[in-house]
N, CA and C atoms as an extended XYZ file, in Angstrom:
192
Properties=species:S:1:pos:R:3:atomname:S:1:resname:S:1:resid:I:1 pbc="F F F"
N        96.487      150.866       91.632 N   MET     1
C        97.189      152.116       91.390 CA  MET     1
C        98.659      151.812       91.112 C   MET     1
N        99.204      152.367       90.042 N   SER     2
C       100.596      152.094       89.695 CA  SER     2
C       101.533      152.908       90.589 C   SER     2
N       102.815      152.532       90.574 N   ASP     3
C       103.807      153.222       91.399 CA  ASP     3
C       103.970      154.676       90.977 C   ASP     3
N       103.845      154.943       89.683 N   ASN     4
C       103.999      156.309       89.176 CA  ASN     4
C       102.913      157.213       89.736 C   ASN     4
N       101.676      156.723       89.810 N   ASN     5
C       100.573      157.521       90.354 CA  ASN     5
C       100.735      157.758       91.852 C   ASN     5
N       101.315      156.800       92.571 N   LYS     6
C       101.555      156.982       93.998 CA  LYS     6
C       102.559      158.100       94.245 C   LYS     6
N       103.594      158.145       93.423 N   VAL     7
C       104.602      159.193       93.567 CA  VAL     7
C       103.997      160.550       93.242 C   VAL     7
N       103.229      160.631       92.172 N   LYS     8
C       102.574      161.896       91.819 CA  LYS     8
C       101.615      162.323       92.916 C   LYS     8
N       100.893      161.398       93.492 N   GLY     9
C        99.963      161.704       94.563 CA  GLY     9
C       100.669      162.195       95.817 C   GLY     9
N       101.866      161.648       96.082 N   PHE    10
C       102.626      162.068       97.254 CA  PHE    10
C       103.077      163.520       97.137 C   PHE    10
N       103.483      163.934       95.943 N   PHE    11
C       103.986      165.288       95.735 CA  PHE    11
C       102.906      166.276       95.293 C   PHE    11
N       101.655      165.857       95.296 N   LYS    12
C       100.574      166.750       94.919 CA  LYS    12
C       100.196      167.605       96.127 C   LYS    12
N       100.328      168.910       95.992 N   PHE    13
C       100.073      169.812       97.096 CA  PHE    13
C        98.763      170.554       96.958 C   PHE    13
N        98.068      170.405       95.838 N   GLY    14
C        96.782      171.063       95.658 CA  GLY    14
C        96.907      172.574       95.611 C   GLY    14
N        96.030      173.253       96.309 N   ASP    15
C        96.016      174.715       96.321 CA  ASP    15
C        97.296      175.290       96.915 C   ASP    15
N        97.842      174.625       97.905 N   PHE    16
C        99.061      175.088       98.558 CA  PHE    16
C       100.230      175.132       97.572 C   PHE    16
N       100.427      174.064       96.813 N   GLY    17
C       101.495      174.027       95.823 CA  GLY    17
C       101.241      174.956       94.658 C   GLY    17
N        99.992      175.061       94.245 N   ASN    18
C        99.659      175.963       93.141 CA  ASN    18
C        99.947      177.411       93.501 C   ASN    18
N        99.786      177.779       94.769 N   TYR    19
C       100.072      179.148       95.182 CA  TYR    19
C       101.545      179.474       94.977 C   TYR    19
N       102.438      178.559       95.374 N   PHE    20
C       103.867      178.812       95.221 CA  PHE    20
C       104.258      178.928       93.765 C   PHE    20
N       103.650      178.121       92.916 N   VAL    21
C       103.919      178.223       91.480 CA  VAL    21
C       103.421      179.565       90.963 C   VAL    21
N       102.248      179.967       91.385 N   ARG    22
C       101.647      181.217       90.913 CA  ARG    22
C       102.415      182.442       91.400 C   ARG    22
N       102.929      182.403       92.628 N   VAL    23
C       103.647      183.556       93.178 CA  VAL    23
C       104.919      183.838       92.381 C   VAL    23
N       105.613      182.799       91.941 N   PHE    24
C       106.890      182.994       91.266 CA  PHE    24
C       106.763      183.088       89.749 C   PHE    24
N       105.559      183.055       89.222 N   GLN    25
C       105.365      183.245       87.787 CA  GLN    25
C       105.197      184.724       87.479 C   GLN    25
N       105.424      185.061       86.206 N   LYS    26
C       105.152      186.435       85.781 CA  LYS    26
C       103.650      186.662       85.806 C   LYS    26
N       103.225      187.872       86.142 N   PRO    27
C       101.781      188.131       86.201 CA  PRO    27
C       101.134      188.049       84.821 C   PRO    27
N        99.909      187.591       84.808 N   ASP    28
C        99.136      187.481       83.572 CA  ASP    28
C        98.674      188.874       83.158 C   ASP    28
N        99.057      189.348       81.963 N   PRO    29
C        98.660      190.700       81.553 CA  PRO    29
C        97.153      190.839       81.327 C   PRO    29
N        96.451      189.749       81.086 N   ASN    30
C        95.010      189.797       80.854 CA  ASN    30
C        94.206      189.874       82.150 C   ASN    30
N        94.832      189.525       83.262 N   GLN    31
C        94.125      189.511       84.541 CA  GLN    31
C        94.341      190.846       85.256 C   GLN    31
N        93.269      191.410       85.771 N   LYS    32
C        93.358      192.680       86.472 CA  LYS    32
C        94.057      192.480       87.817 C   LYS    32
N        94.979      193.374       88.128 N   SER    33
C        95.713      193.305       89.371 CA  SER    33
C        95.725      194.683       90.011 C   SER    33
N        95.851      194.709       91.318 N   ASN    34
C        95.945      195.999       91.977 CA  ASN    34
C        97.222      196.068       92.798 C   ASN    34
N        97.502      197.244       93.322 N   TYR    35
C        98.739      197.498       94.053 CA  TYR    35
C        98.861      196.596       95.281 C   TYR    35
N        97.787      196.438       96.037 N   ASN    36
C        97.837      195.628       97.257 CA  ASN    36
C        98.172      194.176       96.962 C   ASN    36
N        97.603      193.626       95.907 N   LEU    37
C        97.868      192.241       95.544 CA  LEU    37
C        99.324      192.059       95.109 C   LEU    37
N        99.839      193.003       94.343 N   ARG    38
C       101.243      192.918       93.918 CA  ARG    38
C       102.182      193.004       95.112 C   ARG    38
N       101.898      193.885       96.052 N   MET    39
C       102.734      194.014       97.246 CA  MET    39
C       102.662      192.756       98.107 C   MET    39
N       101.480      192.175       98.236 N   MET    40
C       101.331      190.960       99.020 CA  MET    40
C       102.176      189.834       98.421 C   MET    40
N       102.119      189.652       97.103 N   HIS    41
C       102.907      188.605       96.459 CA  HIS    41
C       104.401      188.904       96.570 C   HIS    41
N       104.782      190.175       96.493 N   GLY    42
C       106.186      190.540       96.638 CA  GLY    42
C       106.712      190.212       98.027 C   GLY    42
N       105.944      190.534       99.046 N   ILE    43
C       106.348      190.221      100.417 CA  ILE    43
C       106.395      188.714      100.630 C   ILE    43
N       105.448      187.982      100.053 N   ASN    44
C       105.460      186.522      100.171 CA  ASN    44
C       106.680      185.923       99.498 C   ASN    44
N       107.088      186.460       98.344 N   LYS    45
C       108.305      185.973       97.676 CA  LYS    45
C       109.507      186.155       98.580 C   LYS    45
N       109.634      187.332       99.174 N   ILE    46
C       110.759      187.602      100.069 CA  ILE    46
C       110.728      186.656      101.263 C   ILE    46
N       109.561      186.444      101.840 N   SER    47
C       109.429      185.560      103.001 CA  SER    47
C       109.818      184.124      102.664 C   SER    47
N       109.392      183.641      101.524 N   ILE    48
C       109.708      182.269      101.117 CA  ILE    48
C       111.207      182.110      100.916 C   ILE    48
N       111.833      183.066      100.238 N   VAL    49
C       113.271      182.995       99.974 CA  VAL    49
C       114.059      183.058      101.278 C   VAL    49
N       113.703      183.963      102.188 N   VAL    50
C       114.408      184.074      103.466 CA  VAL    50
C       114.228      182.796      104.283 C   VAL    50
N       113.033      182.225      104.280 N   PHE    51
C       112.792      180.981      105.012 CA  PHE    51
C       113.651      179.848      104.461 C   PHE    51
N       113.703      179.718      103.135 N   LEU    52
C       114.516      178.652      102.546 CA  LEU    52
C       116.002      178.855      102.833 C   LEU    52
N       116.471      180.096      102.781 N   LEU    53
C       117.874      180.377      103.123 CA  LEU    53
C       118.163      180.035      104.581 C   LEU    53
N       117.239      180.335      105.474 N   ALA    54
C       117.423      180.012      106.890 CA  ALA    54
C       117.474      178.508      107.109 C   ALA    54
N       116.618      177.765      106.429 N   ILE    55
C       116.635      176.298      106.547 CA  ILE    55
C       117.958      175.738      106.036 C   ILE    55
N       118.429      176.239      104.905 N   ILE    56
C       119.710      175.779      104.361 CA  ILE    56
C       120.845      176.122      105.318 C   ILE    56
N       120.852      177.347      105.841 N   PHE    57
C       121.880      177.754      106.794 CA  PHE    57
C       121.850      176.871      108.034 C   PHE    57
N       120.664      176.587      108.546 N   TRP    58
C       120.533      175.749      109.736 CA  TRP    58
C       121.059      174.335      109.484 C   TRP    58
N       120.734      173.782      108.333 N   ILE    59
C       121.190      172.430      108.000 CA  ILE    59
C       122.704      172.407      107.871 C   ILE    59
N       123.270      173.398      107.195 N   VAL    60
C       124.730      173.447      107.025 CA  VAL    60
C       125.405      173.609      108.399 C   VAL    60
N       124.899      174.486      109.216 N   LYS    61
C       125.491      174.714      110.537 CA  LYS    61
C       125.354      173.489      111.431 C   LYS    61
N       124.252      172.806      111.318 N   ARG    62
C       123.986      171.646      112.180 CA  ARG    62
C       124.852      170.446      111.825 C   ARG    62
N       125.070      170.209      110.539 N   PHE    63
C       125.749      168.984      110.112 CA  PHE    63
C       127.173      169.207      109.647 C   PHE    63
N       127.654      170.411      109.628 N   ILE    64
C       129.051      170.636      109.197 CA  ILE    64
C       129.817      171.289      110.324 C   ILE    64
């Protein structure tokens, strides 16, 4: 196995990573969606952003 494949394998998240990519993409107009699914993805977007901001704030506060 080459070094390039090892790096790609390390950062491969499978379904978990694909979900984050899918949540932040524009919805597919050909795919049927309902109100509950849109709200769930909206709340997940907010949760992810708040979590990342909290981690950044914690790191800045801890080391500065």
